[in-house]
N, C-alpha and C positions, 0 to 999 in steps of 0.2 A: 504494500500500500504506500503510495507516494506521500511524502510529508512536505508541508510548506516550509520554505527556507527564507530567512530574512535577507532580502536583496542588498541591504546596506553592508552586510558582511563582505560582499564582493564589490562594493563601490557603485552599486546600481541605484537608480531612483527608487524611492519607496513604493511607488505605484506598480513597479514591475512584479509580476506574479511568477515566482520561481518555485519549482518542486524538485525534490530529490527522491529518487526511487531506489538507488543503490549507493554504494560508497562513492563512485565517480560518475553516476548517471544523473544528469540534470535535465529538466524539461522547462522551457520557457512557454508560458501559457498566455495566449492572446484571445480574449473573448470580445468579438465585435462583429458587425454585419458587413462592413465595407472591406473590399478586397485588399489583400496584402500585396503592395507594389514594391518596386525596386528600392525606393527610398526607405521603406520599412525593413527590407531585407538587409540593407547596409547597417541600419540601427541594430538589427538582430545580431549581425556579425560582430559589431562592436561590443555588444553585451556578452556574446559567447567568448570573445577574446579576453574580457575581464574575468570571466569565470575560469577559463583555461589558465590564466596567469596565476590565480590563487590555488587551483587544483590541477597540477600537471597531469595530463592523460585523461582529462574529463571528457565524457561522451555527452554531447549536448543535442537535444532534439527540440523541435517546435511543435506545439499542439495549438491549433487554432480552429475556431468555428467559421472563420471567413475563408472564401476561396483565395488561393495563392496563385499569383501570376506565374506563367510557365517560365519566363526568364528569371524570375526571382527563385523559383524552385531549383533551377539549374545553378544559379549563383550559390545558394545555400548548400546544395549537394557537393559542389566543387570545393567548398570550404568546410566540409565534414559536419554540417548541421543537417540532420535528417528530419523529415516530417513524420510526426507520430500519428498513428491512426486515431 
């Protein structure tokens, strides 16, 4: 069962929703209706980099209720951020 993690521990904004399901398994959660576009993808990668800096070897995935742009999906996959089901 994933547990919620304090994003301030990683230097992230307090409104960022972050869950941890394993020792090095983190999930960024975005709940909204509007599409996740390239600008959002770059922000997600910046957040993932901050997490990876604190926890070397961290596996980071994204869970969202919104559709994700195909180019953004490709960008995230190239940078080892997977989309969670």
